[in-house]
N, C-alpha and C positions, 0 to 999 in steps of 0.2 A: 919307830917302833909305833905297833899298835896297839889297843889295849881292847881286851876280848870282856866284854859284857855280859852277864846271864843275867837276863830280867827272870824277877822272881815272881814265881808261880801265883797266879791271886788264886786265894783259897775261896774267894766268893764268886768263882767262876760258875759253880753249879747255881747258885740262887736266882738268877734271872729263868732260870729252867724251871725251877721249882716252883718262883712265884707265877710263870705263866699256868703252871699243871694247877697249883692252888686254886686260881683265878676262873680256869674253866671249871675245875670240879666245884666251886660255889655258886657259877654262875648255871651251870648244869641242875644242880641242886633246887635253886630258887626256882627256875622256869618250870621244872618238874613238878614243882609244890603247886606252883600257879594253874598248870596245865591240868592238875587233878582236882584244885578248888573250883574251876570252870567247871569241869565233869560234873563234880557233884553238884552244883549250885544249877547247871542247866544241862541235864543230857541230852534231850532232844536236840536243842539247836547247836550243840556242840557236836552232835554227830553228822548232821546236816552240812557243818561247818567242815568235817574233816573230810566228809564224802565229795563235796565239793574242792577241797584243796586239793584232793588227789585225783581229781580229773574223772570224777563224775565215780571212783568205785566205791561198792556200796559195804560199808563196815558193819551194816545192822545183823550179818549172821555171826559176827564177834562177841555179840552181846550175850551176856548169860545174866541168871535170875541171881547169882551170888551178891551179897551186900556187901557194902564197901569194910576192907578190913586193914587195919593199920598196921599189922604185921605184914600183909602184902606191900602196903604202901612202903614202908621202913625198908624192907628188903630191895625194893626197886629201886628208891633213893640212894641206898647204899652202893649196889652194886654199879648204877650208872653212874655216882661219884667217885667212885674208886677207879673207875675205865676212864673217865674223863679228866683225872688228876694224872693217870701213865699217860695218855694220850696226849694232855696239854705238855708236861714234862718232857716229852719225846721231842714235842713241837720244837718247844723253848731251846733241846738240847740241839737238833739238828739247825734250829734257824741261828744258833751261836756261831755252830760250824761254816755254814756258808759266809760267816761275816757280817750278818745283818744289825 
């Protein structure tokens, strides 16, 4: 006779996917904050760097005379963090399904 064993479902199977999402969200938030600090510290050189980074595209017309706004910064930080959390969680979920 053979025995049939049913492997118990691992309740923690979603954890690696969530950890991937959280890691990506934290990384995006930190790098966005760093990018903002560099922009505030040296807007001219930063703009020149961005122009050369994107193969000579001129980002100067995108400049506006509005001053820095903490509200806008926090809004963008939140939106990018939430989006990257979902993207990272989905990536982790797909990675698990592919058996990586």
